[in-house]
N, C-alpha and C positions, 0 to 999 in steps of 0.2 A: 486518648487513643482516636485517631481518626477513624470515620464513618470507612467501613468496608463497602467497595464499590458489588452492588450484584452485578450476577455474573449474566444476566440479559441485558443491562445497560451496558456493561463494558463489551458485549459481542456488537450491540448495536454501534455503540461509538467506534468500534474497531470496522465496521463495514463502512458506516458512514465516510470514513477516512477516503473510501474508493469513489464515492458518488461524481466527484467530478477532479479527478487528480490532476495536477499535483494540489491544486489552490485547497482543496478540503484536507489533503494528507498533510499539508501546511497546518492547518488548523486544529486538527489531531495530535499531529506531535509539538505545539508547541503549549496546547490546554491541556492534553491526555495526562492525567493523574497516574495512570500504572505503566508499566513497562509494554504490555501487550499493547496499549492504545497508542504508543510512541512509535512500537514496532513498526503497525500497520499504517499509522502515516506516512513512516519513512518507506516503506516499504512502497505507500501512493505516490510518493513525490518521486521516488526513481521510476515507476512505472509511467508516471505522468511525464518524464524528461525521456527517457527509451523507447516510447512506442512511437511519439513522431518523428524521432531521429532513425529510427527503423523503417518508418516509412519513406520516410525523405529519401535514406540509404538505396532502395527497394525500387524505387521510380527511375533511376538510373539504371539498373538492371532491363527491366521492362513492368508494363501495365500489368501484366498477371500477376509478376510476383507482390506487386503493392497491394494487388485484390487480395493475394494468401496473406499477407501480412496483416491487411486490415482486419478479416476475418479472423486469423489467428489472436489478435490484438483482445477483439472482442468477445470472443472466448474465453481469455484468459482474463480480462476483465469482471466478466459475471461470476466465472470460476472465484477468484478473489471476492469479490461482494458474497458471495454464497457461502463460502467459507467461512468467512469471517462472521458471519452473520449466524451462522451454526455452532462457533466456539473453535473451530479450527484453525489452523496457521499454516496453510502454505506461505512457502518459499520462493520468491524467485531463484532461479538457477545462478550459481555462482556470488550472487549477493545476498542470499537469505543470511549465512551467518556472520556479515560485518555487519548485516543492518540491525540483527538481534544483540549484538553484543553495544551498537551504538546506542540503541535503545533503552539498555539497562542503565545507564549515565541519565540520573535525573537533570530537567534545565536548570539553570544557574538561577538560584535564590531558592531552591528548595532542598530541605534535607538529606 
C-alpha cells in the first residue's frame, strides 16, 4: 500500500505549481503523484501560456488595456496560489473541466 500524502504537503505542492508558471507547472504535472497536483500543474501551464498571449493581444488595443490585463492577471495569479495553498481548487473559466479530466490520467509508466 503506497503512503498517503498529507493534505498540507499536497496543498503546498499544488500552490508551488503556480510559483513560476508555466515552468513550475510542468514540474508539478510530471512529478505530481495525485490528480490534484497534476491539475494545478496543468492549470499553471495554461495560465502561464494564456496570460502573456492576452497581454500581447491587449497591446494592440491600447496601453490602458494592457495595464488592466496585467493587473487582472496578477490578481488571478495570487488568487490561484492562495486558493491552492489553502486546499481550494479554483478553476480557470472554460478550461477547468478539461484540465480536471486530463489530470485524472496518471503519467505514463505509473499504474
